[in-house]
C-alpha positions in Angstrom: -5.1 -9.9 0.0 -2.1 -10.0 2.5 0.4 -6.9 3.7 3.1 -8.5 1.7 0.8 -7.9 -1.6 0.7 -4.5 -0.9 4.4 -4.1 -0.1 5.0 -5.7 -3.7 2.7 -3.5 -5.4 3.9 -0.3 -3.7 7.7 -1.0 -4.9 6.4 -2.5 -8.5 4.6 0.5 -9.3 6.2 3.4 -7.2 3.3 4.0 -5.1 2.6 5.0 -1.5 -0.5 3.3 -0.2 -2.2 4.8 2.6 -5.4 3.5 4.8 -6.7 4.4 8.0 -6.6 1.9 10.9 -9.8 1.3 13.0 -8.0 2.9 16.1 -7.9 6.3 14.0 -4.2 5.9 12.9 -3.0 5.9 9.5 -0.9 3.1 7.9 1.4 4.3 4.9 3.6 1.6 2.7 6.1 3.5 1.3 7.4 3.2 -2.5 10.1 1.1 -0.7 7.5 -1.6 0.7 7.8 -0.3 4.2 4.7 -0.3 6.3 4.7 2.9 8.6 2.4 4.0 11.3 3.8 7.6 11.8 1.7 8.9 14.5 2.7 5.5 16.6 5.3 6.5 19.6 5.3 3.1 21.1 5.2 -0.7 20.2 1.8 -1.3 18.9 -0.8 -3.3 20.8 -2.3 -4.5 17.4 -1.2 -6.9 14.5 -1.0 -4.6 11.2 -1.7 -7.7 9.2 -4.9 -8.7 11.0 -6.3 -5.0 11.1 -5.7 -5.0 7.1 -8.6 -7.4 6.8 -10.9 -4.9 8.1 -9.9 -2.0 5.8 -12.3 -1.0 3.3 -10.6 1.9 1.5 -7.0 2.7 0.4 -5.5 5.7 -1.2 -2.9 5.2 -3.8 -0.6 8.2 -4.5 2.7 8.6 -6.6 6.0 8.7 -5.1 7.7 12.1 -5.0 8.0 12.8 -8.6 10.2 15.9 -10.1 8.9 19.4 -9.5 9.4 20.1 -13.2 7.0 17.4 -14.3 3.8 18.3 -12.1 1.6 19.0 -15.0 1.8 15.3 -16.1 2.1 13.8 -12.7 -0.3 11.0 -11.8 -2.9 11.8 -9.0 -4.0 10.5 -6.0 -6.7 7.6 -6.4 -8.8 6.0 -3.9 -9.8 2.5 -4.2 -12.0 0.0 -2.4 -10.7 -3.2 -1.2 -11.9 -5.0 -4.0 -10.4 -2.7 -6.7 -6.9 -2.7 -4.6 -7.0 -6.6 -4.5 -7.6 -6.6 -8.4 -4.5 -4.3 -8.8 -2.4 -6.6 -6.5 -3.5 -9.9 -7.4 -1.1 -10.0 -10.8 2.0 -8.8 -8.8 1.2 -11.5 -6.6 0.9 -14.4 -9.2 3.9 -12.9 -11.1 6.2 -13.2 -8.0 4.9 -16.7 -7.1 5.5 -18.1 -10.5 8.9 -16.9 -10.5 9.7 -18.8 -7.2 8.3 -22.1 -8.6 11.4 -22.2 -11.4 
């Protein structure tokens, strides 16, 4: 599973994907597919793609929903690396099929 796979998943399913980096910082992939490390105040001394390989748990949360539909809004979910890879796999496969045409 690559960072690009998570970015595609976040856009297609309108999710924010959060995970804790080994150095204690948190990474958020927004519903727009942008990977952000909010607490980062300088140029990072790490490669996010390489750090992703060691992450075991992810938090998926729906992007901001209208306040009127709070009762039926999807809840935040915690997923293991394997569960998220399964969820992201169809999105990656669909993208590669389209590029071949």
